[in-house]
C-alpha positions as CSV (number, residue, x, y, z in Angstrom):
1,X,0.0,0.0,0.0
2,X,2.8,2.4,0.9
3,X,4.6,1.6,-2.4
4,X,1.4,2.5,-4.3
5,X,1.0,5.8,-2.4
6,X,4.7,6.7,-3.0
7,X,4.4,5.8,-6.6
8,X,1.3,7.9,-7.0
9,X,2.9,10.8,-5.3
10,X,6.0,10.6,-7.5
11,X,3.8,10.5,-10.6
12,X,1.8,13.5,-9.4
13,X,5.0,15.4,-8.7
14,X,6.4,14.6,-12.1
15,X,3.2,15.7,-13.8
16,X,3.2,19.0,-11.8
17,X,6.8,19.7,-12.7
18,X,6.1,19.0,-16.4
19,X,3.1,21.3,-16.3
20,X,5.2,24.0,-14.6
21,X,7.9,23.8,-17.2
22,X,5.4,23.9,-20.0
23,X,3.7,27.0,-18.5
24,X,7.1,28.6,-18.0
25,X,8.0,27.9,-21.6
26,X,4.7,29.2,-22.9
27,X,5.0,32.4,-20.9
28,X,8.6,32.9,-22.1
29,X,7.5,32.5,-25.7
30,X,4.3,34.4,-25.8
31,X,4.6,36.9,-22.9
32,X,8.3,37.9,-22.5
33,X,7.3,41.2,-21.0
34,X,5.8,39.3,-18.0
35,X,8.9,37.3,-17.7
36,X,11.0,40.5,-17.9
37,X,9.1,41.9,-14.9
38,X,9.3,38.6,-13.0
39,X,13.0,38.1,-13.4
40,X,13.6,41.7,-12.5
41,X,11.7,41.3,-9.3
42,X,13.8,38.3,-8.5
43,X,17.0,40.3,-9.0
44,X,17.9,38.5,-12.3
45,X,18.7,41.7,-14.0
46,X,20.6,40.3,-17.0
47,X,18.0,37.8,-17.7
48,X,15.4,40.5,-17.4
49,X,17.2,42.5,-20.1
50,X,17.2,39.5,-22.4
51,X,13.4,39.1,-22.0
52,X,13.1,42.8,-22.7
53,X,14.9,42.3,-26.0
54,X,12.6,39.3,-26.8
55,X,9.6,41.5,-26.1
56,X,11.0,44.2,-28.4
57,X,11.4,41.6,-31.2
58,X,7.8,40.5,-30.6
59,X,6.1,43.9,-30.3
60,X,8.5,46.4,-31.9
61,X,8.2,48.6,-28.8
62,X,11.4,50.7,-28.5
63,X,11.0,51.0,-24.7
64,X,11.9,47.4,-24.4
65,X,14.9,47.7,-26.7
66,X,16.1,50.7,-24.8
67,X,15.7,48.8,-21.5
68,X,17.6,45.8,-23.0
69,X,20.4,48.1,-24.0
70,X,20.6,49.9,-20.7
71,X,20.8,46.6,-18.8
72,X,23.5,45.2,-21.1
73,X,25.5,48.4,-20.8
74,X,25.1,48.5,-17.0
75,X,26.4,44.9,-16.8
76,X,29.3,45.7,-19.1
77,X,28.0,43.1,-21.6
78,X,29.5,45.4,-24.2
79,X,29.1,43.3,-27.4
80,X,25.5,42.7,-26.6
81,X,25.0,46.4,-25.6
82,X,26.6,47.6,-28.8
83,X,24.4,45.4,-31.0
84,X,21.3,46.6,-29.2
85,X,22.2,50.2,-29.4
86,X,23.0,50.1,-33.1
87,X,19.6,48.6,-33.6
88,X,18.0,51.3,-31.4
89,X,20.0,54.2,-32.9
90,X,19.7,53.3,-36.5
91,X,21.5,54.6,-39.6
92,X,21.7,58.3,-40.4
93,X,18.6,59.4,-42.2
94,X,16.8,56.1,-41.6
95,X,13.3,55.6,-40.2
96,X,15.0,53.9,-37.2
97,X,17.0,57.1,-36.4
98,X,13.9,59.2,-36.7
99,X,12.0,56.8,-34.4
100,X,14.9,56.9,-31.9
101,X,14.7,60.7,-31.8
102,X,10.9,60.7,-31.3
103,X,11.1,58.1,-28.6
104,X,13.7,60.0,-26.7
105,X,11.9,63.3,-27.1
106,X,8.8,61.8,-25.6
107,X,10.5,60.2,-22.7
108,X,10.0,61.9,-19.3
109,X,11.9,61.3,-16.1
110,X,10.2,61.2,-12.7
111,X,11.4,64.3,-10.9
112,X,14.0,63.7,-8.2
113,X,14.7,66.4,-5.6
114,X,18.2,68.0,-6.0
115,X,19.0,65.9,-9.1
116,X,19.3,67.8,-12.4
117,X,17.1,66.5,-15.2
118,X,19.1,64.8,-17.9
119,X,18.0,64.5,-21.5
120,X,17.2,60.8,-22.2
121,X,18.9,60.8,-25.6
122,X,22.0,62.2,-24.0
123,X,21.9,59.5,-21.3
124,X,21.5,56.7,-23.8
125,X,24.2,58.0,-26.1
126,X,26.5,58.5,-23.1
127,X,26.1,54.9,-22.1
128,X,26.7,53.9,-25.8
129,X,29.9,56.0,-25.8
130,X,31.2,54.2,-22.8
131,X,30.4,50.8,-24.4
132,X,32.1,51.8,-27.6
133,X,35.1,53.1,-25.7
134,X,35.5,49.8,-23.8
135,X,35.3,47.9,-27.0
136,X,37.9,50.2,-28.8
137,X,41.3,48.7,-29.4
138,X,43.1,51.4,-31.4
139,X,43.5,55.2,-31.5
140,X,41.4,55.3,-34.6
141,X,38.5,53.6,-32.8
142,X,38.8,55.9,-29.9
143,X,38.7,58.8,-32.3
144,X,35.4,57.5,-33.7
145,X,34.0,57.2,-30.1
146,X,34.9,60.9,-29.5
147,X,33.3,61.9,-32.8
148,X,30.1,60.1,-31.8
149,X,30.0,61.6,-28.3
150,X,30.8,65.1,-29.6
151,X,28.1,64.9,-32.2
152,X,25.5,63.9,-29.6
153,X,26.4,66.6,-27.1
154,X,24.7,69.9,-27.2
155,X,27.0,73.0,-27.6
156,X,25.7,74.3,-24.2
157,X,27.3,71.3,-22.5
158,X,24.4,70.4,-20.3
159,X,24.6,67.9,-17.3
160,X,25.0,64.3,-18.1
161,X,26.0,64.7,-21.7
162,X,27.8,61.9,-23.7
163,X,31.2,63.7,-23.6
164,X,31.0,63.8,-19.8
165,X,30.1,60.1,-19.7
166,X,33.0,59.2,-22.0
167,X,35.5,61.4,-20.0
168,X,34.5,59.8,-16.7
169,X,34.9,56.3,-18.2
170,X,38.4,57.2,-19.4
171,X,39.3,58.6,-16.0
172,X,37.9,55.5,-14.3
173,X,40.3,53.2,-16.1
174,X,43.2,55.7,-15.8
175,X,43.6,56.0,-19.6
176,X,46.0,59.0,-19.3
177,X,46.7,59.0,-23.1
178,X,43.0,59.3,-24.0
179,X,42.5,61.9,-21.2
180,X,45.1,64.1,-22.9
181,X,43.3,63.5,-26.3
182,X,40.0,64.5,-24.8
183,X,41.5,67.7,-23.3
184,X,42.8,68.7,-26.7
185,X,39.5,67.9,-28.3
186,X,37.6,69.9,-25.8
187,X,39.8,72.9,-26.2
188,X,39.2,72.9,-29.9
189,X,35.5,72.1,-29.6
190,X,32.3,74.2,-30.1
191,X,31.2,73.7,-26.5
192,X,30.5,76.5,-24.1
193,X,33.8,76.9,-22.2
194,X,32.0,78.7,-19.4
195,X,29.5,75.9,-18.7
196,X,29.8,74.5,-15.2
197,X,30.1,70.9,-16.3
198,X,32.7,71.8,-19.0
199,X,35.0,73.3,-16.4
200,X,34.4,70.4,-14.1
201,X,35.2,67.7,-16.7
202,X,38.3,69.6,-17.9
203,X,39.6,69.8,-14.3
204,X,38.9,66.0,-13.9
205,X,40.8,65.2,-17.1
206,X,43.7,67.4,-16.2
207,X,44.1,65.6,-12.9
208,X,44.4,62.3,-14.8
209,X,46.2,63.2,-18.0
210,X,49.7,63.0,-16.6
211,X,49.5,59.8,-14.5
């Protein structure tokens, strides 16, 4: 009798596990946004980013692609982040580039006390500049990263712009050579030399250019 009860219990457990796996698979395939939220709530950030990307492929919603890029960049999964950003950013003059601009323009931050508002496009491009910099292996590639960051930074040099993000990244890894390059680029740039953040980033770069 005990053997029959045990066998029945094991069969029931097996069926339950199979059903759970099936449900998990179905939700993953047909509702990746739900899995994105679930994995995020469990602290599985990278997996959440992957589900965000799957939801983007399913729905075409740029908010999920942006989230997938942000997470990959935050985790320094640079190859993945670069691929996702290029898809988000699009080619010059393309519908994708126009859609990127419209999406960023419509994005609004929740106000935070004592924290200056940062343009969302500038934020994303700043993260992309850091990703591109970490992937660069030559002076020519670093030059291209600067060109990208400079192009995406407003002449007024507002807070949180891509040039600031790139400069902080170079300082964080003690890349004295590139810090010197950035100082020269900034001196010859169109940026407002009296802007608070311009002065701050020049001072930061100067402190690391001769290490």
